[in-house]
Steps between C-alpha positions, in 0.01 A plus 500: 500500500339158465283552809383841367392340170332217693315749723387702198375182333304408813346848515397481136353153547310619808365804318389283206325261738318788671391641164358159410303496824313820421189314381169686519327456832161670472200372307518812280860425406445126453202559268699708251616336179385238253295194600383196301203274585615151595178317410167548328214652698152360431180661627135415447237772521137453404578160350774639273860393542775748427868411510792740522853400407843633409442809709776752559491828688748769592450728801690825455626753756266771367188298590433372149479151354551330167381149439365238268296184534318246286134456590295212364124443514377198310657497154584871515841616619637852529835652582448811712783750539428772752636795687364631824560631847532338839481599864640287780337548840651257746444162335211620281599556138251707298544514125322696226538442125545828313554361150485161332567339165316177419614254234284206392690172516211267416124504467448648156235761427329463839825582677566793267159643593589482869850648470403867534248421775771325701733798459231748600395282793856472630543877494154577641524243781543646848828455682536147637672394820688184586670398820872436496512166678879494484782676322870423498780600270407215262131418557173695517168344602176694455153398614181649359285550814149432363580182306810388692677453166875470557756626249867415544777691326877463484764748391519524124 
């Protein structure tokens, strides 16, 4: 009787170990879920510096996204919450914002005047593609191909 209990315990332990090994293997599967930016991203275009921080995004199984980020330009800062869609083609990730909410964090009246323009611009912008440089269960690295800007995310 003892050896039967021992054998059953070994089978259960083996089954549990196999279940734990069923990690996603494809890029599609690894991409799914919530991700958080690990560091600020700073870009300069036309002499203007824009920084992005505290970014989070969730890629869902139905091809939609939800995310938020803080964007700062000079003394103006905005929190942008958005929903959208994504398509993954190999290692190319194409995303399109379908709706956005913009909250002014700083910048006073000038920032308030820009709030609706930022929202409209985010929605009207064409779909944008990034290259998945690497993706594992815990880390996602994206590179914007025209500027070579690198964004690193970890599981939230």
